[in-house]
Structure formats: structure tokens, C-alpha cells
C-alpha positions as CSV (number, residue, x, y, z in Angstrom):
1,M,0.0,0.0,-0.1
2,L,2.9,2.5,1.0
3,E,4.6,1.5,-2.5
4,A,1.6,2.3,-4.4
5,L,1.1,5.7,-2.4
6,F,4.6,6.7,-3.2
7,Q,4.1,5.9,-6.9
8,D,1.1,8.0,-7.1
9,A,1.9,11.0,-8.7
10,P,-1.4,13.0,-7.8
11,V,-0.7,12.3,-4.1
12,L,2.9,13.0,-4.2
13,R,1.9,16.3,-5.7
14,L,-0.5,17.2,-2.9
15,I,2.1,16.1,-0.4
16,G,4.6,18.5,-1.9
17,I,2.0,21.4,-2.1
18,A,1.3,20.5,1.7
19,S,5.0,20.8,2.5
20,A,5.3,24.3,0.8
21,L,2.1,25.4,2.5
22,L,3.6,24.5,6.0
23,S,6.7,26.3,4.8
24,I,4.7,29.4,4.5
25,F,3.0,29.1,7.7
26,A,6.3,28.6,9.2
27,Y,8.0,31.8,7.9
28,L,5.0,34.1,8.9
29,P,5.4,33.9,12.5
30,Y,9.2,34.2,12.2
31,A,8.9,37.3,10.2
32,R,6.2,38.9,12.7
33,D,8.6,38.1,15.6
34,T,11.5,39.6,13.7
35,L,9.7,42.6,13.1
36,A,8.4,43.0,16.6
37,G,11.8,42.6,18.0
38,R,11.2,39.3,19.7
39,T,13.4,37.1,17.3
40,Q,16.9,38.3,16.1
41,P,17.9,36.3,13.2
42,Q,21.7,35.5,12.6
43,R,22.5,37.4,9.6
44,T,25.6,35.2,8.6
45,S,23.5,32.2,8.7
46,W,20.5,33.7,6.5
47,L,22.9,35.2,4.0
48,I,24.6,31.8,3.7
49,W,21.2,30.1,3.4
50,S,20.0,32.4,0.9
51,V,22.9,31.7,-1.5
52,L,23.4,28.3,-1.1
53,G,19.6,27.5,-0.9
54,S,19.2,29.3,-4.2
55,I,21.9,27.2,-5.8
56,A,20.5,24.0,-4.4
57,L,17.0,25.1,-5.7
58,A,18.6,25.3,-9.1
59,S,20.2,22.0,-8.9
60,Q,17.4,20.2,-7.7
61,A,15.2,21.6,-10.7
62,Y,18.1,20.6,-13.0
63,E,18.0,17.0,-11.6
64,G,14.3,16.6,-12.3
65,A,12.6,17.4,-8.9
66,Q,8.9,17.7,-9.4
67,A,6.4,17.3,-6.3
68,S,9.3,18.2,-3.8
69,L,10.3,21.3,-5.7
70,W,7.3,23.3,-4.4
71,F,9.0,22.9,-0.9
72,A,12.4,24.0,-2.1
73,T,11.1,27.2,-3.7
74,I,9.2,28.3,-0.9
75,Q,12.1,27.5,1.5
76,V,14.5,29.6,-0.7
77,G,12.0,32.5,-0.9
78,G,11.4,32.4,3.0
79,T,15.0,32.4,3.5
80,I,15.8,35.3,1.3
81,T,13.1,37.2,2.9
82,I,14.3,36.6,6.4
83,F,17.7,37.6,5.4
84,L,16.4,40.9,4.3
85,L,14.8,41.4,7.6
86,S,17.7,40.5,9.4
87,V,19.7,43.6,7.6
88,R,17.9,45.8,10.1
89,Y,16.3,43.4,12.6
90,G,19.0,40.8,13.1
91,T,22.2,40.1,15.0
92,G,25.9,39.4,14.1
93,N,28.2,40.4,11.2
94,F,27.2,40.2,7.3
95,V,30.5,38.9,5.5
96,T,33.5,38.0,7.5
97,K,36.6,36.4,6.1
98,A,35.2,32.9,6.9
99,D,31.7,33.9,5.2
100,A,33.7,35.0,2.1
101,G,35.5,31.7,2.0
102,V,31.9,30.0,2.0
103,L,30.8,32.1,-0.8
104,W,33.8,31.4,-3.0
105,A,33.4,27.5,-2.3
106,A,29.7,27.9,-3.2
107,A,31.1,29.7,-6.7
108,T,33.5,26.6,-7.0
109,G,30.4,24.3,-7.0
110,L,28.8,26.4,-9.6
111,V,32.0,26.1,-11.7
112,I,32.3,22.5,-11.4
113,W,28.5,22.0,-12.2
114,A,29.1,24.1,-15.3
115,L,32.3,22.0,-16.3
116,T,30.9,18.6,-15.7
117,D,27.2,19.1,-16.6
118,T,26.0,17.7,-13.5
119,A,24.6,19.4,-10.4
120,V,25.4,16.7,-7.9
121,Y,29.0,18.2,-7.0
122,A,27.3,21.8,-6.7
123,L,24.6,20.3,-4.4
124,A,27.1,18.4,-2.4
125,I,29.1,21.4,-1.6
126,T,26.1,23.5,-1.0
127,I,24.8,21.2,1.7
128,T,28.1,20.6,3.4
129,I,28.6,24.4,3.7
130,S,25.0,25.0,4.7
131,L,25.3,22.4,7.6
132,M,28.5,24.5,8.5
133,G,26.7,27.8,8.8
134,G,23.5,26.2,10.4
135,S,25.7,25.3,13.2
136,V,26.0,29.1,14.2
137,T,22.3,29.2,14.5
138,I,22.1,25.9,16.4
139,L,24.7,27.1,19.0
140,K,22.8,30.7,19.3
141,A,19.3,28.8,19.7
142,Y,21.1,26.9,22.7
143,R,22.6,29.8,24.2
144,A,19.7,32.3,23.7
145,P,16.6,30.2,22.9
146,Q,14.3,33.4,23.5
147,S,15.8,34.9,20.4
148,E,14.3,32.0,18.0
149,T,10.8,31.2,17.2
150,L,10.1,27.6,17.9
151,S,7.1,27.3,15.7
152,M,8.9,28.3,12.8
153,W,11.6,25.5,13.0
154,L,9.1,23.0,14.4
155,T,6.8,23.5,11.3
156,S,9.6,23.7,8.9
157,W,11.0,20.4,10.2
158,V,7.7,18.7,9.4
159,A,7.6,20.4,6.1
160,A,10.9,19.0,5.1
161,G,9.9,15.4,6.3
162,L,6.9,15.7,4.0
163,A,9.1,16.9,1.1
164,M,11.0,13.8,1.3
165,I,8.1,11.7,1.1
166,A,7.0,13.7,-2.1
167,V,10.2,12.9,-3.8
168,G,8.6,9.5,-4.2
169,Q,11.6,7.4,-4.7
170,V,15.1,6.8,-3.0
171,Y,16.9,9.0,-5.4
172,W,19.4,10.5,-3.0
173,V,20.1,13.5,-5.3
174,L,16.7,14.7,-4.9
175,L,16.4,13.4,-1.1
176,A,19.4,15.2,-0.2
177,Y,18.0,18.9,0.3
178,P,15.1,17.9,2.2
179,L,16.8,15.6,4.2
180,Y,19.4,18.3,5.0
181,L,16.8,20.7,5.9
182,F,15.0,17.9,8.1
183,V,18.3,17.3,10.0
184,L,19.2,20.9,10.4
185,N,15.5,22.1,11.6
186,G,15.3,19.3,13.8
187,G,18.8,20.4,15.4
188,I,17.6,23.8,15.9
189,V,14.4,22.6,17.5
190,A,16.5,20.5,19.9
191,A,18.8,23.3,20.7
192,I,16.1,25.6,21.6
193,L,14.3,23.1,23.8
194,L,17.6,22.2,25.6
195,G,18.2,25.9,26.1
196,R,15.1,26.6,27.4
197,A,15.4,23.9,29.8
198,R,18.9,24.9,30.8
199,S,17.6,28.5,31.5
200,A,14.4,27.4,33.3
201,P,14.1,27.9,37.0
202,A,14.3,24.9,39.1
203,P,10.9,23.6,40.4
204,I,9.9,25.2,43.6
205,F,10.3,22.3,45.9
206,I,13.9,21.8,44.7
207,R,14.7,25.6,45.4
208,R,13.3,25.2,49.0
209,Y,15.4,22.1,49.4
210,T,18.5,23.8,48.2
211,K,17.8,26.7,50.6
212,N,17.1,24.6,53.6
213,A,20.3,22.5,53.1
214,A,22.4,25.7,52.8
215,H,21.1,26.7,56.2
């Protein structure tokens, strides 16, 4: 039954559209919180994600992605929007020497793509570098969980899972981008939850016990 589901083009198209709609709803509260000053997007991460996400989107389209392309398109559009908002409302530097190296590596991937006529190399470089850039936001989410919007990352995590299903086959070139976002978004969700747990006050009975023990 599951095999038939994954080979049903209309069903896969619906799953792909659902993942795209979830991505839209994910970015709306993040943009709202950014404008309100409750969320401060990391400029470095969002700049890198905007550039590399655009390359990944182009490579996915080139390699024949169909239903899952809805998700990738919305993800890139949302990423660019958040980066533009981060210019005024975000935190961190724009382009450091390390960031310039990242962008040069991305350009190298494009050159290899042009020379070999295959997008696999560009996609591999893009995902590898994106994970490195994402580590900045994971660390920030753990240290300052209040500076991130949990609902955005959680919804994006679910959307990435649906996008993987929308691929409809075990074809790693097409699975790579939604799988990468599934792992990254899940890592950020975990970092936020762990950061909140770390900074949460201890239960009152523990505080009373500690206070009494001190006396």
C-alpha cells in the first residue's frame, strides 16, 4: 500500500504542496517576531542559506525534482525574506573572511557544475557548507533560546519530512536537500528546547530544599 502511495503522482503532488504550505506558515510567525524584535535572526546564517539555498533549488530543478520542488522554492523565498529582514532587525556580522570563503566555495561548486554538466557536485558542496553555517544558529538557539521562534523551526521540520516523502523514490540526489533541512531544522528545535530547559528555574520544591540545605 505504501509503495503504491509513493508511486501515485497526484498524491505526491498534494504532499509536495502541503510541505510548501507548511513552509509558508512557518515563515510568517518568524517574520512577525523579527519585526516585533522578539526574534533576532543571525545575519551570517541567513545570508549563507539564501545563497546556497538558491544554488540547491537550481540543482534540484536541473536534476528533475517535481513534487518536492514546491517545498524547495518556498524555502528559498522565505530564507531570502528573513535575510532581508535581518539586515535591520538581526544580529551578528554580514560577511566575515570565513563567510567570504564559504561564498567562494559555493562559486566553485557552480564552476564544477558548469564543467561537468551535473548538479551533484554543486549540491554536495552547498549542503556541506550550509550545515556548517547552520551550526551558528544551532549554537545561538541553545545559548539564547528566547531569540528564536520555535514554531517556525518545528513547522519547517515537519515540512521537510513531507518534502522527502514527495520525492516518491529513493533517489539521493533529490532526497539530499529536504533531508538536509530535516536534520538542520530538527537540530535547531532540539537546541531551543535544551536551551529553554537549561535556563528554566528549578521547581519550587527543589529551590526550597537547596535553600534549607544551605542553612
